[in-house]
C-alpha positions as a printed Julia matrix, in Angstrom:
416×3 Matrix{Float64}:
 -35.07  -36.55   14.6
 -35.02  -32.92   13.39
 -32.25  -30.64   14.27
 -32.76  -27.92   16.74
 -33.41  -24.42   15.33
 -30.03  -23.18   16.79
 -28.08  -25.96   15.07
 -29.92  -25.92   11.76
 -29.85  -22.18   11.2
 -27.52  -21.43    8.3
 -24.43  -19.21    9.06
 -24.91  -15.85    7.64
 -22.77  -15.38    4.63
 -20.13  -12.79    4.22
 -21.85   -9.65    2.75
 -20.42   -7.04    0.37
 -19.75   -4.45    3.1
 -18.11   -6.92    5.51
 -15.98   -8.34    2.82
 -14.79   -4.77    1.69
 -13.97   -4.25    5.49
 -11.92   -7.39    5.81
  -9.94   -6.67    2.74
  -9.47   -3.04    3.98
  -8.19   -4.16    7.28
  -5.68   -6.52    5.45
  -4.46   -3.41    3.5
  -4.63   -1.22    6.7
  -2.32   -3.55    8.64
   0.39   -2.55    6.38
  -0.42    1.15    6.48
  -0.53    1.26   10.2
   2.73   -0.43   10.6
   4.33    2.42    8.59
   2.46    5.58    9.51
   2.08    4.97   13.33
   5.9     4.95   13.45
   6.34    8.46   12.18
   6.05   10.65   15.25
   8.08    8.18   17.13
  11.15    8.25   14.79
  13.05   11.09   16.76
  12.49    9.24   19.99
  13.63    5.87   18.57
  16.7     7.56   17.16
  17.44    9.25   20.58
  16.81    6.05   22.72
  18.82    3.8    20.45
  21.79    6.18   19.96
  21.48    7.19   16.19
  23.96    9.83   15.02
  22.74   10.46   11.48
  19.1    11.85   11.46
  18.43   10.38    8.08
  19.26    6.76    9.32
  15.95    6.91   11.11
  14.32    6.38    7.73
  15.43    2.69    7.9
  12.68    2.07   10.42
  10.2     2.57    7.39
  12.36    1.17    4.67
  13.34   -1.96    6.42
   9.75   -2.91    6.94
   8.95   -2.07    3.26
  11.92   -4.43    2.09
  10.6    -7.29    4.05
   6.95   -6.47    2.92
   8.05   -6.45   -0.81
  10.41   -9.49   -0.73
   8.2   -12.02    0.81
   5.34  -11.47   -1.72
   7.17  -13.77   -4.13
   6.65  -16.57   -1.68
   3.03  -15.95   -0.71
   1.65  -15.85   -4.16
   2.57  -19.4    -5.12
   1.62  -20.55   -1.54
  -1.83  -18.93   -1.93
  -2.48  -20.68   -5.27
  -1.44  -23.97   -3.91
  -2.98  -24.13   -0.46
  -5.86  -21.46   -0.79
  -6.03  -17.88    0.47
  -7.31  -18.25    4.06
  -4.67  -20.58    5.56
  -1.68  -18.48    4.08
  -3.38  -15.31    5.28
  -3.65  -16.62    8.88
  -0.02  -17.83    9.01
   1.38  -14.68    7.55
  -0.46  -12.41    9.96
   0.73  -14.8    12.81
   4.33  -13.96   11.76
   3.57  -10.35   11.78
   2.26  -10.49   15.24
   5.22  -12.39   16.59
   7.69   -9.85   15.16
   5.65   -6.99   16.45
   6.1    -8.3    19.87
   9.87   -8.78   19.33
  10.04   -5.17   18.26
   8.72   -4.08   21.58
  11.68   -5.67   23.2
  14.51   -4.65   20.65
  17.65   -3.65   22.8
  19.46   -1.95   19.85
  18.69   -0.22   16.42
  20.0    -3.19   14.43
  17.61   -5.52   16.49
  14.68   -3.26   15.75
  15.47   -3.14   12.19
  15.5    -7.09   12.05
  12.14   -7.02   13.75
  10.81   -4.6    11.24
  11.91   -6.73    8.39
  10.21   -9.73   10.13
   7.01   -7.61   10.37
   7.18   -6.94    6.65
   7.8   -10.58    5.9
   4.59  -11.39    7.78
   2.27   -8.71    6.52
   3.4    -9.28    2.92
   0.68  -11.92    2.66
  -2.01   -9.17    3.05
  -0.76   -7.31   -0.24
  -0.99  -10.52   -2.22
  -4.03  -11.95   -0.7
  -6.13   -8.82   -0.63
  -5.79   -8.54   -4.42
  -6.17  -12.26   -4.98
  -9.29  -12.61   -2.89
 -10.91   -9.64   -4.58
  -9.98  -11.06   -7.89
 -11.37  -14.35   -6.97
 -14.79  -12.77   -6.5
 -14.84   -9.87   -8.93
 -13.34   -8.54  -12.22
 -13.2    -5.38  -14.28
 -14.9    -2.3   -13.14
 -16.63   -4.03  -10.26
 -13.09   -5.25   -9.05
 -11.79   -1.58   -9.27
 -14.93   -0.48   -7.34
 -14.36   -2.98   -4.61
 -10.62   -1.88   -4.42
 -11.52    1.72   -4.28
 -13.9     1.09   -1.43
 -11.33   -1.08    0.41
  -8.75    1.57   -0.23
 -11.0     4.31    1.13
 -11.64    2.36    4.47
  -7.87    1.42    4.61
  -6.9     5.16    4.1
  -8.71    5.97    7.32
  -5.54    4.5     8.87
  -2.91    6.75    7.49
  -5.29    9.82    8.39
  -5.26    8.72   12.03
  -2.02    6.67   12.45
   0.46    9.54   13.26
  -2.15   10.81   15.89
  -2.56    7.25   17.24
   1.25    6.9    17.58
   1.52   10.27   19.19
  -1.34    9.54   21.6
   0.2     6.2    22.59
   3.55    8.08   23.45
   1.69   10.47   25.74
   0.86    7.44   28.04
   3.82    5.17   27.26
   7.06    4.65   25.51
   7.39    4.31   21.68
   7.6     0.64   22.04
   3.96    0.41   23.08
   3.16    1.29   19.45
   4.55   -2.02   18.38
   2.34   -3.77   20.94
  -0.6    -2.09   19.52
   0.25   -3.36   16.02
   0.41   -6.91   17.38
  -3.15   -6.44   18.74
  -4.45   -5.41   15.45
  -2.94   -8.49   13.79
  -4.63  -10.66   16.35
  -7.91   -9.0    15.65
  -7.62   -9.73   11.81
  -6.72  -13.45   12.61
  -9.75  -13.89   14.7
 -12.01  -12.09   12.28
 -10.89  -13.88    9.26
 -10.85  -17.16   10.98
 -14.54  -16.72   11.94
 -16.03  -14.94    8.95
 -13.82  -15.04    5.81
 -14.53  -18.03    3.42
 -11.9   -19.57    1.17
 -12.43  -17.66   -2.04
 -10.21  -20.0    -4.29
 -12.15  -22.77   -6.11
 -10.59  -26.17   -5.45
 -10.15  -26.86   -9.08
  -8.01  -23.67   -9.48
  -5.34  -24.77   -7.06
  -2.0   -25.17   -8.57
   0.87  -27.34   -7.38
   4.16  -25.73   -6.48
   6.21  -26.74   -9.44
   9.3   -24.87  -10.65
   8.38  -25.14  -14.32
   4.76  -23.91  -13.52
   6.13  -21.04  -11.44
   8.52  -19.98  -14.24
   5.82  -20.08  -16.68
   3.61  -18.05  -14.4
   6.23  -15.38  -13.8
   7.12  -15.26  -17.35
   3.35  -14.58  -18.24
   3.09  -11.88  -15.6
   6.43  -10.35  -16.53
   5.89  -10.3   -20.26
   2.18   -9.17  -20.57
   2.44   -5.62  -21.79
  -0.6    -4.24  -19.89
   0.3    -5.85  -16.58
   3.96   -4.76  -16.53
   3.17   -1.5   -17.9
   0.83   -0.69  -15.09
   3.03   -2.43  -12.48
   5.93   -0.22  -13.32
   3.75    2.88  -13.35
   2.43    1.9    -9.84
   5.99    1.32   -8.83
   6.92    4.98   -9.67
   4.05    6.61   -8.03
   4.5     4.4    -5.0
   8.21    5.61   -4.93
   6.92    9.11   -4.59
   4.64    8.13   -1.86
   7.39    6.34    0.11
   9.66    9.43   -0.44
   6.97   11.55    1.13
   6.61    9.11    4.04
  10.42    8.99    4.59
  10.68   12.7     4.51
   7.54   13.97    6.24
   8.6    13.98    9.82
  11.85   15.66    9.17
  10.22   18.32    6.8
   7.9    19.36    9.66
  10.54   19.36   12.24
  13.4    20.77   10.34
  11.94   22.83    7.52
   8.69   24.26    9.07
   9.57   23.79   12.9
   5.92   22.69   13.16
   6.26   19.13   14.6
   3.2    19.56   16.87
   0.92   19.92   13.79
   2.49   17.08   11.87
  -0.29   14.64   12.66
  -2.97   17.17   11.64
  -1.48   18.17    8.33
  -0.5    14.57    7.64
  -4.2    13.77    8.19
  -5.29   16.5     5.74
  -2.87   14.98    3.12
  -4.05   11.52    3.57
  -7.55   12.74    3.49
  -7.05   13.86    0.07
  -6.24   10.18   -0.96
  -9.32    9.05    0.89
 -11.57   11.59   -0.85
 -10.2    10.67   -4.15
 -10.76    7.06   -3.52
 -14.49    7.49   -2.59
 -14.87    9.75   -5.74
 -13.2     7.05   -7.85
 -15.51    4.31   -6.49
 -18.43    6.34   -7.68
 -17.21    7.19  -11.02
 -15.23    4.12  -12.17
 -18.12    2.14  -13.46
 -19.4     4.91  -15.61
 -16.07    6.5   -16.79
 -13.83    3.4   -16.72
 -10.51    3.01  -15.04
  -8.35    4.36  -17.83
 -10.16    7.74  -18.29
  -9.9     8.35  -14.63
  -6.47    7.13  -13.67
  -4.73    8.59  -16.87
  -6.23   12.12  -16.17
  -5.14   11.78  -12.47
  -1.62   10.84  -13.56
  -1.39   14.0   -15.67
  -2.66   15.93  -12.73
  -0.14   14.22  -10.27
   2.82   15.18  -12.45
   1.75   18.68  -13.09
   0.85   19.43   -9.52
   4.22   17.86   -8.48
   6.03   20.07  -11.06
   4.4    23.26   -9.69
   5.4    22.17   -6.23
   9.04   21.68   -7.41
   8.9    25.36   -8.84
   7.39   26.79   -5.66
  10.23   25.23   -3.49
  13.09   25.97   -5.97
  12.03   29.61   -6.18
  12.05   29.91   -2.34
   8.22   30.49   -1.87
   7.42   27.45    0.04
   5.47   27.64    3.23
   3.78   25.23    5.46
   0.5    26.37    3.61
   1.79   25.8     0.1
   3.14   22.43    1.24
  -0.2    21.29    2.69
  -2.28   22.49   -0.24
  -0.01   21.26   -3.04
   0.74   17.84   -1.44
  -2.96   17.38   -0.65
  -3.83   17.93   -4.44
  -0.94   15.58   -5.38
  -2.08   12.84   -3.04
  -5.72   13.33   -4.35
  -4.38   12.39   -7.69
  -2.63    9.51   -6.29
  -5.95    8.25   -4.78
  -7.5     8.27   -8.26
  -4.46    6.34   -9.57
  -3.75    3.46   -7.12
  -6.73    1.34   -7.25
  -7.33    1.61  -10.91
  -3.7     0.93  -11.82
  -3.73   -2.19   -9.52
  -6.93   -3.4   -11.19
  -5.76   -2.86  -14.69
  -2.45   -4.58  -13.93
  -4.46   -7.73  -12.98
  -6.99   -7.59  -15.91
  -5.41  -10.46  -17.73
  -3.99  -12.31  -14.78
  -7.26  -14.12  -13.53
  -5.81  -17.67  -13.99
  -2.66  -16.88  -12.0
  -4.07  -14.12   -9.72
  -2.04  -15.19   -6.63
   1.36  -15.52   -8.4
   0.72  -12.3   -10.51
  -0.1   -10.34   -7.5
   3.05  -11.53   -5.8
   5.36  -10.62   -8.57
   3.56   -7.23   -9.05
   3.61   -6.51   -5.29
   7.32   -7.54   -5.11
   8.38   -5.16   -7.96
   6.05   -2.16   -6.78
   7.28   -2.42   -3.16
  10.86   -3.29   -3.4
  11.61   -0.9    -6.25
   9.19    1.64   -4.94
  10.78    1.56   -1.34
  14.26    1.91   -2.67
  13.09    4.91   -4.91
  11.53    6.4    -1.81
  14.5     5.81    0.26
  16.7     7.45   -2.36
  14.27   10.53   -2.33
  14.3    10.65    1.59
  18.02   10.32    1.74
  18.37   13.52   -0.41
  16.76   15.49    2.39
  18.82   18.56    2.94
  16.72   20.86    4.99
  14.38   21.83    2.3
  11.24   20.37    0.55
  13.09   20.58   -2.88
  14.27   16.84   -3.07
  10.92   15.53   -2.36
   9.12   17.8    -4.65
  11.55   17.09   -7.59
  11.29   13.43   -6.79
   7.67   13.4    -7.2
   7.85   15.17  -10.53
  10.38   12.58  -11.78
   8.32    9.78  -10.57
   5.1    11.21  -12.24
   7.01   11.43  -15.64
   8.33    7.88  -15.32
   4.8     6.57  -14.58
   3.36    8.36  -17.48
   6.09    6.72  -19.81
   5.02    3.43  -18.36
   1.36    3.89  -19.12
   2.14    5.06  -22.72
   4.09    1.75  -22.99
   1.27   -0.22  -21.57
  -1.36    1.24  -23.92
   1.01    1.51  -26.99
   1.12    5.25  -26.92
  -2.6     5.9   -26.28
  -4.18    7.5   -23.15
  -7.75    7.31  -21.81
  -8.73    4.1   -23.53
  -7.38    0.42  -23.97
  -4.95   -0.21  -26.73
  -6.82   -3.41  -27.96
  -9.56   -3.23  -30.44
 -12.16   -4.79  -28.13
 -11.68   -3.72  -24.54
 -11.73   -6.41  -21.94
 -14.99   -6.27  -19.83
 -15.01   -3.44  -17.5
 -11.78   -1.88  -19.02
């Protein structure tokens, strides 16, 4: 007997656009959990009785610490059990702690819930990179990451406005409920449409000796570690901006009402750069684009530091210079991530986990240190950006043995 047309019709395979969108949603889950909080920080501080204004930054940093720390766990799990089941479990944890955050009676309990959110969503950082690496490599991988980064960057553009809109109709706790709903949406979409991208023969047992060997490979590869550390530095600058931004608009410019709009403009600089990078990376290569952007990032940050140190800072100079700096960041991030994974294909999950652990944990601590220096001016943030740019440049020079704009090896890897 022949099967009915409905039962015999093959399931439509996941296309390029849908694949990019799922990866982007994985990445966006993290961005939304950070940026939607920003307008709510003063309300959280008031409702939960904080005395020191700078303590509110723990709402961001606690999440980032959980997000960074758990990546060491998800990498080996993804290499052993496959990408999809680990993704579903991790996002499930994120949803549970999002709901717990809506009920947190004290600031300490909220911070614990934020750490739990980060522990769950950490799977998305590891698995987004691993899933892309399973299917693509070289310049094509950088192109996919750039498109995903572009879609994902729509979230930071809109997230503060979304948070502010939610608080127009309900308390800040509703923001956490919304985060839980986004997590549920990702679980449903991935369950129905995302295939397992890891080949069965590539699955690796969880063995201490193998993990030590894989971590050693990831930590001692000059290119991988150089670009991981460079990404850590520029990520630290980004987190410094996120930690300080709400206080800068409220306390320096006294323009809290337009904070979401200017934040969207600055995040839009990253989005525009990611789109441009996706168009140029195949023809120009990751190194030419990202190295040029890093020099621009550091130079513009230095100019910004001079502007604020000489007392010429205004909301307009801040918006323009910070948008240009973030434009450069957008030309850096996807390329540095792809180049750090160039030689890690055989241990993609584990390598992504150690790289994510380093860049997020150290980057969040660097960003927290920058944010804690807030003194009623933009100076600490601008100087912090300049310092992070110089550190990142030193790391790139280490990765490429003192050369810029081209790979240090005689025969570049495909797509380098």
